[in-house]
C-alpha positions as CSV (number, residue, x, y, z in Angstrom):
1,M,27.4,-6.6,4.3
2,R,26.8,-5.6,0.7
3,P,26.6,-8.9,-1.7
4,D,29.3,-9.6,-3.6
5,K,27.5,-9.3,-6.8
6,L,27.0,-5.4,-6.2
7,F,31.0,-4.7,-5.7
8,P,31.2,-3.8,-9.3
9,Y,28.4,-1.3,-9.0
10,F,30.2,0.5,-6.0
11,A,33.6,0.4,-7.5
12,D,35.2,4.0,-7.7
13,V,34.4,5.5,-10.9
14,T,38.3,6.1,-11.3
15,T,38.4,2.1,-12.1
16,L,36.6,3.2,-15.6
17,P,38.6,3.3,-18.6
18,G,40.1,6.8,-19.2
19,V,38.9,8.3,-16.0
20,G,41.8,9.5,-13.7
21,T,41.9,11.3,-10.3
22,R,41.2,14.5,-11.8
23,I,38.3,13.4,-14.1
24,G,37.1,10.9,-11.1
25,A,37.0,14.2,-8.6
26,L,34.8,15.9,-11.4
27,L,32.5,13.0,-11.9
28,E,32.2,12.7,-8.1
29,K,30.9,16.2,-7.9
30,L,28.4,15.7,-10.7
31,A,26.9,12.2,-10.3
32,G,28.5,10.5,-7.3
33,R,32.0,8.5,-6.8
34,H,30.4,5.2,-7.6
35,V,29.9,3.5,-10.8
36,I,26.3,2.8,-10.0
37,D,26.0,6.8,-9.7
38,L,27.0,7.1,-13.2
39,L,24.2,4.5,-14.2
40,W,21.7,6.8,-12.2
41,H,22.9,9.8,-14.4
42,L,20.3,10.0,-17.0
43,P,20.4,11.8,-20.4
44,R,18.2,15.0,-20.5
45,E,18.1,15.3,-24.2
46,I,19.2,13.6,-27.4
47,V,21.3,14.6,-30.7
48,D,19.9,12.6,-33.5
49,R,22.9,11.9,-36.1
50,R,20.7,10.0,-38.5
51,Y,20.0,12.9,-40.8
52,R,22.4,12.3,-44.0
53,P,21.9,14.8,-46.8
54,T,24.1,16.1,-49.3
55,V,26.0,19.2,-48.5
56,R,23.6,21.0,-51.0
57,M,20.4,19.7,-49.1
58,A,21.9,20.1,-45.6
59,E,19.2,22.3,-43.5
60,S,20.7,25.4,-41.5
61,G,20.5,24.6,-37.8
62,R,20.5,20.9,-37.9
63,V,23.0,18.3,-37.0
64,A,23.9,16.3,-39.9
65,T,26.2,13.4,-40.6
66,L,28.0,14.1,-44.1
67,T,30.5,11.9,-46.4
68,L,33.1,14.5,-47.4
69,R,36.3,14.4,-49.7
70,V,38.9,16.9,-47.5
71,D,40.0,19.2,-50.3
72,K,42.3,21.9,-48.9
73,H,43.4,23.4,-45.5
74,L,43.6,27.1,-45.1
75,P,45.4,27.6,-41.7
76,S,45.6,31.2,-40.3
77,S,48.9,32.7,-39.2
78,D,46.6,35.2,-37.0
79,R,45.2,33.3,-33.7
80,R,42.1,35.3,-33.8
81,R,41.2,33.9,-37.1
82,P,40.1,30.3,-37.6
83,H,41.7,27.4,-39.4
84,R,39.5,26.3,-42.4
85,V,39.1,23.1,-44.2
86,I,37.4,23.0,-47.6
87,C,35.4,19.8,-48.0
88,S,33.0,18.7,-50.7
89,D,30.8,15.9,-52.0
90,E,29.3,15.5,-55.5
91,S,26.7,18.3,-54.8
92,G,28.7,21.2,-53.6
93,E,31.2,22.5,-51.0
94,I,31.3,23.1,-47.1
95,T,33.9,24.8,-44.8
96,L,34.8,23.2,-41.5
97,I,36.0,25.8,-38.9
98,F,38.2,25.5,-36.2
99,F,39.0,28.6,-33.7
100,K,42.5,28.0,-32.0
101,G,42.7,25.0,-34.0
102,D,45.9,22.7,-33.8
103,K,47.3,22.6,-37.5
104,G,49.4,19.4,-37.0
105,Y,46.2,17.5,-35.1
106,L,43.9,18.8,-38.0
107,N,46.1,17.6,-40.7
108,R,46.2,14.0,-39.3
109,V,42.4,13.7,-38.7
110,L,41.7,15.3,-41.9
111,P,44.3,14.4,-44.4
112,E,43.9,16.2,-48.0
113,G,42.5,13.9,-50.7
114,E,41.0,11.4,-48.2
115,Q,37.5,10.9,-47.2
116,R,35.8,11.2,-43.9
117,L,32.4,11.0,-42.0
118,V,31.9,14.6,-40.4
119,S,28.9,15.0,-37.8
120,G,28.1,18.4,-36.4
121,R,25.6,21.5,-36.4
122,I,25.3,23.3,-40.2
123,E,25.3,26.9,-40.4
124,Y,25.2,29.0,-43.0
125,Y,27.4,32.2,-43.8
126,N,26.9,34.5,-46.8
127,S,24.9,31.7,-48.4
128,T,27.7,29.1,-48.0
129,P,27.3,25.9,-45.7
130,Q,29.8,25.8,-42.9
131,M,30.3,23.7,-39.6
132,P,32.0,24.9,-36.8
133,H,34.0,22.4,-34.6
134,P,32.4,19.2,-35.9
135,D,31.6,16.8,-32.8
136,F,33.0,13.7,-34.8
137,I,35.5,13.2,-37.6
138,E,36.1,9.5,-38.4
139,P,37.3,7.3,-41.4
140,L,34.6,5.5,-43.5
141,S,35.9,2.3,-41.8
142,N,34.8,3.5,-38.3
143,E,31.4,4.6,-39.0
144,E,30.1,2.7,-35.7
145,A,32.0,5.4,-33.6
146,I,29.4,7.9,-34.6
147,P,26.2,7.3,-32.6
148,A,23.2,7.4,-34.5
149,V,21.4,8.8,-31.6
150,E,23.7,10.6,-29.0
151,P,22.4,11.0,-25.4
152,V,23.2,14.3,-23.9
153,Y,23.9,14.3,-20.1
154,P,24.0,17.1,-17.6
155,L,27.6,18.4,-17.2
156,T,29.6,20.3,-14.3
157,A,32.3,22.8,-14.9
158,G,35.2,21.0,-16.2
159,L,33.9,18.1,-17.8
160,S,32.8,17.8,-21.5
161,A,29.8,16.1,-22.9
162,K,32.2,13.6,-24.6
163,V,34.3,12.6,-21.4
164,V,30.6,12.2,-19.6
165,F,29.4,10.0,-22.4
166,K,32.5,7.9,-22.2
167,A,32.5,7.4,-18.6
168,V,28.6,6.8,-18.5
169,H,29.0,4.1,-21.2
170,G,32.1,2.6,-19.4
171,A,29.7,2.2,-16.6
172,L,27.4,0.5,-18.7
173,E,30.2,-2.4,-19.6
174,K,30.1,-3.4,-15.7
175,L,26.1,-4.4,-15.7
176,V,25.6,-7.6,-14.5
177,P,22.2,-9.4,-14.3
178,L,20.5,-9.5,-10.8
179,E,17.5,-11.5,-9.8
180,E,14.2,-9.8,-10.2
181,W,12.7,-8.3,-7.1
182,L,9.4,-6.7,-8.6
183,D,6.4,-8.8,-8.2
184,P,6.1,-10.7,-11.4
185,A,2.1,-9.9,-12.1
186,Y,2.9,-6.1,-11.4
187,L,5.9,-6.3,-14.0
188,T,3.8,-8.2,-16.6
189,K,0.8,-5.6,-15.9
190,H,3.2,-2.7,-16.9
191,D,5.1,-4.5,-19.7
192,W,8.3,-3.2,-17.9
193,P,11.9,-4.4,-18.8
194,S,14.1,-6.1,-16.3
195,W,16.4,-3.7,-14.2
196,Q,19.7,-4.1,-16.2
197,D,17.5,-3.7,-19.5
198,A,15.8,-0.5,-18.4
199,V,19.2,0.8,-17.6
200,R,20.6,0.0,-21.1
201,I,17.4,1.4,-22.7
202,A,17.7,4.7,-20.7
203,H,21.0,5.3,-21.7
204,H,20.3,4.5,-25.5
205,P,17.2,6.6,-26.0
206,E,16.0,6.3,-29.9
207,G,13.8,9.6,-29.7
208,P,12.4,12.1,-27.6
209,D,9.7,10.1,-26.0
210,D,12.4,7.7,-24.3
211,L,13.6,10.5,-22.3
212,L,10.1,11.3,-20.9
213,P,9.3,10.3,-17.1
214,T,6.4,7.9,-18.7
215,S,8.7,5.9,-20.9
216,K,8.6,2.1,-19.8
217,A,12.4,2.0,-19.0
218,R,12.2,5.2,-17.0
219,Q,9.2,4.1,-15.2
220,R,10.6,0.9,-14.2
221,L,13.7,2.6,-12.9
222,A,11.6,5.2,-10.9
223,Y,9.6,2.5,-9.3
224,D,12.8,0.5,-8.3
225,E,13.9,3.6,-6.2
226,L,10.2,4.5,-5.0
227,L,9.9,0.9,-3.7
228,A,13.6,1.0,-2.1
229,N,12.6,4.1,-0.3
230,Q,9.4,3.0,0.9
231,L,10.7,-0.4,1.9
232,A,13.5,1.4,4.1
233,L,10.6,3.5,5.7
234,A,8.6,0.6,6.3
235,L,11.5,-1.2,8.0
236,M,12.5,1.8,10.3
237,R,8.8,2.2,11.0
238,E,8.4,-1.6,12.0
239,R,11.5,-1.4,14.1
240,I,10.3,1.9,15.9
241,K,6.9,0.2,16.7
242,K,8.6,-3.0,17.9
243,Q,10.1,-0.8,20.7
244,A,7.9,-1.6,23.5
245,G,5.2,1.2,24.0
246,R,3.0,1.9,26.7
247,R,-0.9,1.9,26.9
248,F,-2.2,5.5,27.5
249,Q,-5.9,5.1,28.2
250,G,-7.0,8.2,30.2
251,N,-10.2,8.4,32.3
252,G,-11.1,11.7,30.2
253,T,-11.6,14.1,33.3
254,L,-9.0,16.5,32.4
255,R,-10.3,16.6,28.5
256,Q,-13.7,17.0,29.6
257,K,-12.8,20.1,31.5
258,V,-11.1,21.7,28.3
259,I,-13.6,20.8,26.2
260,Q,-16.1,22.7,28.2
261,Q,-14.1,25.7,28.2
262,L,-13.9,25.8,24.5
263,P,-16.2,28.6,22.6
264,F,-16.8,26.2,19.7
265,D,-17.7,22.3,19.3
266,L,-14.9,20.3,17.9
267,T,-15.2,19.7,14.0
268,G,-15.9,16.3,12.5
269,S,-12.1,15.9,11.3
270,Q,-10.9,16.7,14.9
271,K,-13.0,14.3,16.5
272,E,-12.0,11.9,13.8
273,A,-8.1,12.5,14.5
274,L,-8.5,12.3,18.2
275,K,-10.1,8.8,17.9
276,E,-7.3,7.6,15.5
277,I,-4.6,9.4,18.4
278,Y,-6.5,7.8,21.0
279,D,-6.6,4.3,19.6
280,D,-2.6,4.5,19.0
281,M,-1.9,5.6,22.5
282,A,-4.4,3.1,23.9
283,A,-2.2,0.1,21.9
284,E,1.1,-1.5,23.4
285,L,2.8,-0.3,20.1
286,R,4.6,3.2,20.1
287,M,2.3,5.8,18.4
288,L,4.0,7.4,15.3
289,R,1.4,9.7,13.7
290,L,1.4,12.7,11.5
291,L,-1.2,15.2,12.1
292,Q,-1.6,17.3,8.8
293,G,-4.1,20.4,9.1
294,D,-4.2,23.4,6.9
295,V,-3.8,26.9,8.5
296,G,-6.4,27.4,11.2
297,S,-7.7,23.7,11.2
298,G,-7.2,23.5,15.0
299,K,-4.2,21.3,15.5
300,T,-3.2,23.0,18.6
301,I,-6.2,21.7,20.4
302,V,-5.9,18.4,18.9
303,A,-2.5,18.2,20.3
304,L,-3.4,19.7,23.7
305,L,-6.3,16.9,24.3
306,A,-3.7,14.0,23.3
307,M,-1.4,15.3,25.9
308,L,-4.1,15.4,28.7
309,N,-4.8,11.8,27.7
310,A,-1.1,11.2,28.7
311,V,-1.3,13.5,31.9
312,E,-4.4,11.6,33.0
313,C,-2.4,8.5,32.9
314,G,0.0,10.0,35.2
315,Q,2.7,10.9,32.2
316,Q,4.1,14.2,31.2
317,A,3.7,15.4,27.6
318,A,6.2,17.8,25.8
319,L,5.2,19.8,22.6
320,V,8.3,21.3,20.7
321,A,8.2,24.2,18.3
322,P,10.8,25.3,15.6
323,T,10.8,29.2,17.0
324,E,10.6,30.8,20.2
325,I,7.6,32.9,18.9
326,L,5.5,29.8,18.1
327,A,6.6,28.2,21.4
328,R,5.6,31.0,23.4
329,Q,2.2,31.3,21.4
330,H,1.3,27.8,21.8
331,Y,2.1,28.1,25.7
332,D,-0.3,31.4,26.0
333,S,-3.1,29.7,24.1
334,I,-2.8,26.4,26.1
335,R,-2.1,27.9,29.4
336,P,-5.7,29.2,30.4
337,L,-7.3,25.7,29.1
338,A,-4.8,23.9,31.2
339,Q,-5.5,26.1,34.4
340,A,-8.9,25.5,33.7
341,A,-8.0,21.6,33.9
342,G,-5.6,22.3,37.1
343,I,-2.7,21.1,35.5
344,Q,0.8,22.7,35.4
345,I,2.5,23.6,32.3
346,A,5.9,25.2,31.5
347,V,7.7,27.0,28.4
348,L,11.4,26.6,28.0
349,T,13.4,28.4,25.1
350,G,16.9,29.7,24.7
351,R,15.8,33.0,26.7
352,N,15.3,31.0,29.8
353,K,18.4,31.6,31.9
354,G,19.6,31.3,35.5
355,K,17.4,30.6,38.6
356,A,14.0,30.6,36.3
357,R,15.6,27.9,34.1
358,K,16.7,25.7,37.1
359,Q,13.6,25.9,38.5
360,T,11.7,24.8,35.4
361,L,14.1,21.9,35.0
362,E,13.3,20.9,38.7
363,D,9.8,21.1,38.3
364,L,9.9,18.9,35.6
365,A,12.2,16.3,36.9
366,S,10.2,16.0,39.9
367,G,6.9,15.6,37.9
368,Q,5.4,18.6,39.3
369,T,5.2,20.2,35.5
370,N,2.9,18.0,33.5
371,I,3.1,19.6,30.2
372,L,6.4,21.4,28.8
373,I,6.5,23.8,25.7
374,G,9.4,25.0,24.1
375,T,12.0,25.1,21.2
376,H,15.2,23.0,20.4
377,A,16.0,23.8,24.1
378,L,13.9,20.6,24.9
379,F,16.5,18.3,23.1
380,Q,19.2,19.5,25.6
381,D,21.0,16.9,27.9
382,D,20.2,18.5,31.2
383,V,16.3,18.7,30.3
384,I,15.3,15.5,32.3
385,Y,11.5,14.3,32.5
386,H,10.3,12.4,35.6
387,D,8.2,10.3,33.1
388,L,7.6,11.6,29.7
389,G,4.9,9.8,27.8
390,L,4.0,11.6,24.5
391,A,6.3,14.2,22.6
392,V,4.2,16.3,20.0
393,I,6.3,17.9,17.5
394,D,4.9,21.1,15.6
395,E,6.2,21.8,12.1
396,Q,7.9,18.7,11.5
397,H,9.8,19.7,8.3
398,R,12.0,22.2,10.4
399,F,13.3,19.3,12.3
400,G,15.1,16.2,11.1
401,V,14.2,12.6,12.0
402,H,17.2,12.4,14.3
403,Q,15.7,15.5,16.5
404,R,12.2,13.5,16.4
405,L,14.1,10.4,17.8
406,A,16.2,12.5,20.4
407,I,13.1,13.6,22.2
408,S,11.6,10.3,22.3
409,A,14.5,9.0,23.9
410,K,14.0,11.1,26.7
411,G,11.4,8.6,28.1
412,K,10.3,5.1,28.1
413,G,8.2,4.1,25.1
414,V,7.3,7.8,24.3
415,D,4.4,8.1,21.8
416,T,5.3,10.7,19.0
417,L,2.6,13.0,17.3
418,V,4.1,14.9,14.7
419,M,2.0,18.3,13.3
420,T,2.4,20.3,10.1
421,A,0.6,23.3,8.9
422,T,1.6,22.7,5.5
423,P,-0.7,20.9,3.3
424,I,1.5,18.3,1.7
425,P,0.2,16.4,-1.5
426,R,-0.5,12.5,-0.4
427,T,2.2,11.2,-2.6
428,L,5.0,13.6,-1.0
429,T,3.4,12.5,2.5
430,M,4.2,9.0,1.7
431,T,8.0,9.9,0.6
432,A,8.7,12.0,3.3
433,Y,6.8,10.5,6.0
434,G,6.4,7.1,4.8
435,D,7.3,5.8,8.4
436,L,4.1,7.7,10.1
437,D,0.7,7.0,10.0
438,V,-1.4,10.0,9.0
439,S,-4.3,11.9,10.2
440,R,-5.8,15.0,8.2
441,L,-7.7,17.9,9.4
442,Y,-9.8,19.3,6.6
443,D,-12.5,21.5,7.8
444,K,-12.3,24.8,9.6
445,P,-13.3,25.6,13.0
446,P,-17.0,27.1,13.0
447,G,-16.9,30.8,12.9
448,R,-14.1,31.2,10.4
449,K,-15.0,33.5,7.8
450,P,-13.5,33.0,4.1
451,I,-10.7,35.4,3.0
452,K,-11.3,37.6,-0.3
453,T,-8.3,37.0,-2.3
454,V,-7.2,39.8,-5.1
455,V,-4.6,39.9,-7.8
456,I,-3.6,43.5,-8.5
457,N,-1.2,45.0,-10.8
458,K,1.9,46.8,-8.7
459,D,1.4,49.9,-11.0
460,R,-1.9,50.4,-8.4
461,M,0.3,50.7,-5.4
462,E,-0.8,54.1,-4.4
463,E,-4.5,52.5,-4.4
464,V,-3.4,49.9,-2.2
465,I,-1.7,52.2,0.3
466,S,-4.7,54.2,0.6
467,A,-6.9,51.3,1.2
468,V,-4.5,50.1,3.9
469,G,-4.7,53.6,5.5
470,R,-8.6,53.2,5.5
471,K,-8.3,49.7,7.4
472,I,-5.9,51.0,10.0
473,A,-8.2,54.0,10.7
474,E,-10.9,51.4,11.5
475,G,-8.6,49.3,14.0
476,S,-7.6,46.5,11.7
477,K,-4.1,45.4,11.6
478,V,-2.2,44.7,8.5
479,Y,0.6,42.3,7.3
480,W,2.8,43.6,4.4
481,V,5.2,41.1,3.0
482,C,8.2,41.9,0.9
483,P,10.1,39.0,-0.9
484,L,13.3,39.0,-2.5
485,V,12.9,40.2,-6.0
486,E,14.7,38.2,-8.2
487,E,15.7,40.5,-11.0
488,S,17.1,42.9,-8.5
489,E,20.4,43.2,-6.6
490,K,18.4,44.0,-3.4
491,S,18.0,41.4,-0.8
492,D,14.7,40.7,0.9
493,F,15.5,42.8,3.8
494,A,16.6,45.7,2.2
495,A,13.3,45.7,0.2
496,A,11.3,45.2,3.5
497,E,13.3,48.2,5.0
498,E,12.6,50.3,2.1
499,R,8.8,49.4,2.2
500,Y,8.9,50.0,6.0
501,A,10.5,53.5,5.6
502,D,7.9,54.7,3.2
503,L,5.1,53.4,5.1
504,S,6.5,54.9,8.6
505,R,6.6,58.3,6.5
506,R,3.3,57.7,5.6
507,F,1.3,56.5,8.8
508,G,4.0,57.4,11.7
509,E,6.7,55.3,12.9
510,T,4.8,53.8,16.0
511,R,2.0,52.4,13.7
512,V,4.6,50.5,11.6
513,A,6.9,47.5,12.9
514,L,9.6,45.8,10.7
515,V,10.6,42.0,11.0
516,H,13.3,40.4,8.7
517,G,15.6,37.7,9.0
518,Q,18.7,39.5,9.4
519,M,17.6,41.0,12.8
520,K,18.1,39.5,16.3
521,S,15.9,37.0,17.7
522,T,15.4,39.8,20.6
523,E,14.5,42.6,17.9
524,K,12.2,40.3,16.1
525,D,10.2,39.4,19.4
526,A,10.0,43.0,20.3
527,A,8.7,44.1,16.9
528,M,6.1,41.1,17.0
529,T,5.1,42.1,20.5
530,D,4.6,45.5,19.5
531,F,2.3,44.6,16.5
532,V,0.4,41.9,18.6
533,E,0.0,44.1,21.7
534,G,1.1,47.5,21.0
535,S,0.8,50.2,19.0
536,A,2.1,49.0,15.6
537,Q,-0.8,48.4,13.2
538,I,1.3,47.5,10.2
539,L,4.0,44.7,10.3
540,V,6.5,44.9,7.3
541,A,8.2,41.6,7.0
542,T,10.0,39.3,4.9
543,T,8.8,35.6,4.9
544,V,9.6,35.2,8.5
545,I,5.9,35.5,9.4
546,E,4.9,32.5,7.5
547,V,4.1,30.0,10.3
548,G,2.0,30.2,13.1
549,V,1.8,33.6,14.7
550,N,-1.8,34.4,15.7
551,V,-2.9,38.0,15.7
552,P,-7.0,37.9,15.4
553,E,-7.2,41.5,14.6
554,A,-5.1,41.1,11.2
555,S,-7.5,41.4,8.5
556,V,-5.3,42.7,5.6
557,M,-2.5,40.8,3.9
558,V,-0.4,42.5,1.1
559,I,2.1,40.4,-0.8
560,E,4.4,42.2,-2.9
561,H,5.6,40.5,-6.1
562,A,3.4,37.6,-5.4
563,E,4.5,35.9,-8.6
564,N,7.9,35.1,-6.9
565,F,6.3,32.8,-4.3
566,G,5.5,29.0,-4.6
567,L,1.5,28.2,-4.1
568,A,2.0,26.4,-0.7
569,Q,4.0,29.8,0.5
570,L,1.5,32.2,-0.7
571,H,-1.5,29.9,1.0
572,Q,0.7,30.1,4.4
573,L,1.1,33.7,4.4
574,R,-2.5,34.1,3.6
575,G,-3.4,32.1,6.8
576,R,-2.0,34.5,9.0
577,I,-5.3,36.7,8.4
578,G,-8.9,35.7,8.9
579,R,-8.2,34.4,12.5
580,G,-10.9,36.8,14.0
581,S,-14.3,37.9,13.4
582,L,-13.2,40.8,10.7
583,E,-13.9,40.2,7.1
584,S,-10.2,39.7,5.7
585,T,-8.5,40.6,2.3
586,C,-5.6,39.4,1.0
587,I,-4.0,41.5,-1.8
588,L,-1.3,40.0,-4.2
589,L,0.5,42.5,-6.0
590,R,2.1,41.4,-9.1
591,A,4.5,42.4,-12.1
592,P,2.9,43.9,-15.1
593,Q,4.4,40.8,-17.1
594,L,3.9,37.2,-16.0
595,S,5.0,33.7,-17.1
596,E,2.5,31.1,-17.8
597,T,3.4,29.3,-14.6
598,A,3.1,32.5,-12.4
599,R,-0.1,33.3,-14.0
600,E,-1.6,29.7,-13.2
601,R,-0.4,29.9,-9.7
602,L,-2.0,33.5,-9.0
603,K,-5.1,32.1,-10.4
604,V,-5.2,29.0,-8.1
605,I,-4.7,31.0,-5.1
606,S,-7.3,33.6,-5.9
607,E,-9.9,30.8,-6.4
608,T,-9.6,28.5,-3.6
609,E,-8.6,28.4,0.3
610,D,-8.5,24.7,0.3
611,G,-4.5,23.9,1.3
612,F,-4.8,20.3,0.1
613,V,-6.1,21.4,-3.6
614,I,-3.4,24.0,-3.5
615,A,-0.7,21.4,-2.4
616,E,-1.3,19.1,-5.2
617,K,-1.3,22.1,-8.0
618,D,2.0,23.3,-6.5
619,L,3.5,19.8,-6.9
620,E,2.3,19.7,-10.4
621,L,3.8,23.2,-11.2
622,R,7.0,22.9,-9.2
623,G,8.0,19.4,-8.4
624,A,8.6,17.7,-5.1
625,G,11.9,19.1,-4.1
626,E,10.7,22.8,-4.5
627,V,7.2,22.1,-2.9
628,L,8.9,20.7,0.6
629,G,12.2,22.3,0.3
630,T,14.2,19.1,-0.2
631,R,17.2,20.4,2.1
632,Q,15.0,20.9,5.1
633,S,12.1,18.4,4.4
634,G,13.5,15.2,5.3
635,L,12.5,14.2,1.6
636,P,15.1,12.0,0.3
637,D,16.9,12.9,-2.9
638,M,15.3,11.3,-5.7
639,R,17.7,10.5,-8.9
640,L,15.2,8.5,-10.9
641,A,12.0,9.2,-9.6
642,D,9.7,12.4,-10.2
643,I,6.8,12.5,-7.6
644,A,5.2,15.0,-9.9
645,H,4.9,12.6,-12.8
646,H,5.2,9.4,-10.7
647,G,2.8,9.8,-8.4
648,E,0.5,6.7,-8.9
649,L,3.9,4.5,-8.9
650,M,4.5,6.0,-5.3
651,K,1.2,5.0,-4.2
652,A,1.7,1.6,-5.7
653,A,5.4,1.3,-4.0
654,Y,4.1,2.1,-0.7
655,D,1.3,-0.4,-1.0
656,D,3.8,-3.2,-2.1
657,A,6.2,-2.3,0.8
658,R,3.6,-2.3,3.5
659,L,2.3,-5.6,2.0
660,V,6.0,-7.1,1.7
661,I,6.8,-6.4,5.4
662,N,3.3,-7.7,6.9
663,R,4.0,-11.1,5.1
664,D,7.8,-11.3,5.2
665,P,8.8,-9.0,7.9
666,Q,12.6,-10.2,7.8
667,L,12.8,-10.5,4.0
668,E,13.5,-14.1,3.9
669,S,11.4,-15.3,1.1
670,E,12.8,-15.8,-2.2
671,R,11.5,-12.2,-3.2
672,G,12.5,-10.9,0.0
673,K,16.2,-11.9,-0.7
674,N,16.1,-10.0,-4.0
675,L,14.4,-7.1,-2.2
676,R,17.6,-6.9,0.2
677,V,19.7,-6.4,-2.8
678,L,17.7,-3.8,-4.2
679,L,18.0,-2.0,-0.7
680,Y,21.7,-2.1,-1.2
681,L,21.5,-0.8,-4.6
682,F,20.0,2.2,-3.6
683,E,22.4,2.5,-0.6
684,R,19.6,1.8,2.2
685,D,22.1,-0.2,4.0
686,A,20.5,1.1,7.3
687,A,17.3,-0.6,6.6
688,V,19.2,-4.1,6.0
689,A,21.0,-3.3,9.2
690,N,17.7,-2.9,11.1
691,L,16.4,-6.3,9.7
692,R,19.9,-8.0,11.3
693,S,19.4,-6.1,14.8
694,G,15.8,-7.6,14.7
């Protein structure tokens, strides 16, 4: 149950003065339905009203607060012309302009012959100062009604800045002190204010520096949010780990047979990752591990050896991939190695129907199938294992946490290994996967040649097409990627179809295949198969080819409008080539004019192939939500923290949360009780429920 002291924060926004049902619905759309949501809705800029010149000295374009005498109203009978009010001080005259102004209202707030304080933006028309639609008009006795520095909040359609300002400041009236949940030494080290003072300061900025993520108040609030997030993940991790696991410590016979079949030695980081995985599997706690490996770093072989460790102990293993193409590719690459080890593997996707599907399920339930590879189909109710010991999930960000739990519920004490080929900055790994232990594959398998990356102006398209012609004449295969062009009305698949038609005219239809997101799965699979095994040498595609597909003969990648892609996406696409023995080239076609950020992105991608370096730079340039794609990443929506700016705080919160849980797993100490309040404040109620249920 949420503590009583937090009830004011979780009251509906309609309990605030001046907020009715209509405004409440708009505020809910903008920030959320509770008072606390408005406190998290921080200003993004300020209007400084401390500039108090005389009329004559008022600078054009600046916001000024003037003390004026109201001289004369000049209403207009034509609704298209403004109501004008002539005002003055001892230095000169200024005209206040009101389009569609209500004559009665304006006469009431600006009575002729009286003085008023007026605040707004100064403009000059024919050398005469004027102020269209002043923001504030107040009697001299009510000067405090005009804020010296006014915070400006993000808005939504139907809400004015004044309404949001009033609602947020109504929410600030509800602030009640809460016991400090931060470590006193850490608080002192950073010289941060208390939580409630930080909220007040964040909503009363004195200057532009107070809006920066590095200001003390904003750092404090960001750390609170990061700590709540990390604490919730740490509690979830403890709970899952508490569920009895099983010890899987195989005798190594199957693994040895597979290693003997490999045409290369395992890399140093593969051996290191396998040791961490084997140690986890041998422990009585359940394994929850993330295997991060750059494109082509050899994750699949690590996953296979982990699965064989379970099989050696008499258990089954499952490998789940996000697409049918990837699942079948895993199956094709693993099958010869599994056959050499004398074990049975099967593949199960949405394509399996009728008798074949029934037979696969029977073999699985009887234990005859040792390893099952497939798509989401593996989560279905009728997929029953004889004894599932290890679940491997490929491209984790394509699946939710719930699906991760669904597959591990298919057995007793199932170990989970999650894989991603998207290099993720360390701070983001902590945010999205803080409940997992992490292994990283840094080095590429021996024999992989570097990929030459060149950036070329799209004006040189003809040269590029000629070069592609020479490459396919030598027997190479070519990827040609067409993204959505932002300024065009065309969709990405229309752009791809146009390029496909052009290249088909040049090189013949049988030598060019097309894949885009609007095609049916069967059409996509047929085109991919034609490119992998058939006559097609050029695959024109949208970004659907991004993950996983392995074509050793593909040695050229052309990416049109490369400036429209994020760094990580360019790196993923480039990783489709350079998988065989051929020298490989990635050609980035760019627009003649580039923004500074786009120029920086293309410079980075052409200078390094290290996915982790690229990921850190991508985070710096684009921010966390963009890098992972917040909607699909499992990345929590952060209201106060910005991982790109608060990376060091993220690391501190990660360490702090783990230390707290090690020392006080039930949060029963004085600080622990205060941290429970923090979890409720950031609506991590499920984490507190985990505590109660043990």
